[in-house]
C-alpha positions as CSV (number, residue, x, y, z in Angstrom):
1,X,-21.3,18.8,-15.7
2,X,-19.6,20.0,-12.5
3,X,-16.6,18.0,-11.1
4,X,-18.7,17.2,-8.0
5,X,-21.6,15.8,-10.0
6,X,-19.1,13.7,-12.2
7,X,-17.4,12.3,-9.1
8,X,-20.8,11.3,-7.5
9,X,-22.0,9.6,-10.7
10,X,-18.8,7.7,-10.9
11,X,-19.2,6.5,-7.2
12,X,-22.9,5.6,-7.8
13,X,-23.7,1.9,-8.2
14,X,-23.9,0.6,-11.8
15,X,-27.1,-1.1,-11.0
16,X,-30.0,-0.4,-8.7
17,X,-33.0,-2.5,-7.7
18,X,-36.3,-0.9,-8.7
19,X,-39.9,-1.9,-8.0
20,X,-42.5,-0.8,-10.6
21,X,-46.1,-0.1,-9.5
22,X,-48.8,0.5,-12.1
23,X,-51.9,2.2,-10.8
24,X,-54.9,1.7,-13.1
25,X,-58.5,0.6,-13.1
26,X,-58.1,-0.9,-16.6
27,X,-54.5,-2.1,-17.2
28,X,-53.7,-5.8,-17.1
29,X,-50.2,-7.4,-17.4
30,X,-50.9,-7.7,-21.1
31,X,-51.9,-4.0,-21.5
32,X,-49.5,-2.3,-19.0
33,X,-47.6,-0.2,-21.5
34,X,-46.4,2.3,-18.9
35,X,-45.0,-0.4,-16.6
36,X,-43.5,-2.3,-19.6
37,X,-41.7,0.8,-20.7
38,X,-40.3,1.5,-17.2
39,X,-39.1,-2.1,-16.9
40,X,-37.6,-2.3,-20.4
41,X,-35.7,0.9,-20.1
42,X,-34.3,0.1,-16.7
43,X,-33.2,-3.3,-17.8
44,X,-31.6,-1.9,-20.9
45,X,-29.6,0.5,-18.7
46,X,-28.4,-2.4,-16.5
47,X,-30.8,-2.0,-13.5
48,X,-32.7,-4.8,-11.8
49,X,-36.4,-5.1,-11.5
50,X,-37.0,-6.0,-7.8
51,X,-40.7,-6.3,-8.1
52,X,-43.7,-5.3,-10.2
53,X,-47.4,-5.0,-9.5
54,X,-50.7,-3.5,-10.8
55,X,-53.2,-2.1,-8.5
56,X,-56.6,-0.3,-8.9
57,X,-56.6,3.4,-8.4
58,X,-57.7,3.1,-4.8
59,X,-55.8,4.9,-2.2
60,X,-55.7,1.9,0.2
61,X,-54.3,-0.4,-2.5
62,X,-51.8,2.0,-3.7
63,X,-50.6,2.7,-0.1
64,X,-50.4,-1.0,0.9
65,X,-48.3,-2.0,-2.2
66,X,-46.1,1.0,-1.8
67,X,-45.5,0.2,1.9
68,X,-44.5,-3.4,0.9
69,X,-42.0,-2.2,-1.7
70,X,-40.6,0.5,0.5
71,X,-40.1,-2.0,3.4
72,X,-38.3,-4.5,1.2
73,X,-34.6,-4.4,1.8
74,X,-34.1,-5.7,-1.8
75,X,-35.7,-2.5,-3.2
76,X,-33.6,0.7,-3.8
77,X,-36.3,2.7,-5.6
78,X,-39.9,2.6,-6.5
79,X,-41.4,4.0,-9.7
80,X,-45.1,4.3,-10.1
81,X,-47.1,4.9,-13.3
82,X,-50.7,6.1,-13.5
83,X,-53.2,8.1,-11.4
84,X,-51.3,11.4,-11.5
85,X,-54.0,13.4,-13.3
86,X,-56.8,15.5,-11.8
87,X,-59.8,13.3,-12.3
88,X,-61.8,12.1,-9.3
89,X,-60.2,8.6,-9.7
90,X,-56.6,9.9,-9.7
91,X,-55.3,9.3,-6.1
92,X,-51.7,8.4,-6.7
93,X,-50.3,11.8,-6.0
94,X,-52.1,12.2,-2.7
95,X,-50.8,8.7,-1.5
96,X,-47.2,9.3,-2.7
97,X,-47.1,12.8,-1.3
98,X,-47.8,11.5,2.1
99,X,-44.9,9.0,1.8
100,X,-42.3,11.5,0.7
101,X,-39.8,12.7,3.4
102,X,-38.1,15.1,1.0
103,X,-39.6,16.2,-2.4
104,X,-37.3,16.7,-5.4
105,X,-39.2,19.7,-6.8
106,X,-36.9,19.8,-9.8
107,X,-38.2,16.4,-11.0
108,X,-41.8,17.5,-11.5
109,X,-40.7,20.9,-12.8
110,X,-38.4,19.4,-15.4
111,X,-40.8,16.7,-16.3
112,X,-43.5,19.4,-17.1
113,X,-41.0,21.5,-19.1
114,X,-40.1,18.5,-21.2
115,X,-43.7,17.5,-21.5
116,X,-44.6,20.9,-22.6
117,X,-42.2,20.6,-25.5
118,X,-44.1,17.4,-26.6
119,X,-47.8,18.1,-25.7
120,X,-48.0,21.8,-25.1
121,X,-50.1,23.4,-22.3
122,X,-51.7,20.0,-21.5
123,X,-48.4,19.4,-19.5
124,X,-50.0,21.3,-16.6
125,X,-52.3,18.4,-16.0
126,X,-49.5,16.2,-14.8
127,X,-48.7,15.9,-11.1
128,X,-45.6,13.8,-11.6
129,X,-43.4,14.0,-8.5
130,X,-40.4,12.4,-6.9
131,X,-38.4,12.3,-3.7
132,X,-37.2,10.2,-0.8
133,X,-39.4,7.9,1.2
134,X,-37.9,6.1,4.1
135,X,-34.4,6.4,2.7
136,X,-35.5,5.1,-0.8
137,X,-36.2,6.9,-4.0
138,X,-39.9,7.2,-5.0
139,X,-40.9,8.6,-8.4
140,X,-44.5,9.0,-9.6
141,X,-45.1,9.1,-13.3
142,X,-48.2,9.6,-15.5
143,X,-49.8,6.5,-17.1
144,X,-49.2,7.4,-20.7
145,X,-46.5,5.3,-22.3
146,X,-45.2,8.5,-24.1
147,X,-44.9,10.4,-20.7
148,X,-43.3,7.4,-19.1
149,X,-40.7,7.1,-21.9
150,X,-40.0,10.8,-21.7
151,X,-39.4,10.7,-17.9
152,X,-37.4,7.6,-18.0
153,X,-35.1,8.6,-20.9
154,X,-34.5,12.2,-20.0
155,X,-34.6,12.1,-16.1
156,X,-34.6,8.8,-14.4
157,X,-32.4,6.4,-16.4
158,X,-29.6,9.0,-16.4
159,X,-29.9,9.9,-12.7
160,X,-31.5,7.0,-10.7
161,X,-28.2,5.4,-9.6
162,X,-26.9,8.8,-8.5
163,X,-30.0,9.5,-6.5
164,X,-29.9,6.1,-4.8
165,X,-26.1,6.7,-4.1
166,X,-27.0,10.0,-2.4
167,X,-29.7,8.4,-0.3
168,X,-27.5,5.6,0.9
169,X,-24.4,7.7,1.5
170,X,-25.0,8.8,5.1
171,X,-27.3,6.0,6.4
């Protein structure tokens, strides 16, 4: 790790406030394995859950809830799960893409490399993405609990505080 990255990580907050949005036509609070995984891993890492919701895979519902979370001053980051595939019902990527001011291309690229190691060529079906939206961090994950665990453990939990720090640094 470079000295610059080490210094930024040390300056980053120990805890960030994250809203979790599950996008699914079938998940309920009792069956929301992706959202549960995100919340559990964030809390285990010392982060705060600032909000949580489940919406249908309808662009208007996704956008409305994202807008609420992104406008909330008590939210530093939003992580979504679900709706990132290529079926006709998968609209999360399109909604999230319209919200992103800056795309972190490396997030999706690294996620697909890590996924490839676990699921092989099926990794190309994921449209996981992340970036900044209105000065906040927004990450878009698949709905599979295994994919969520992979993204959280390998990418988001280790880096989310650093990303939030960078986004707040010059506001």
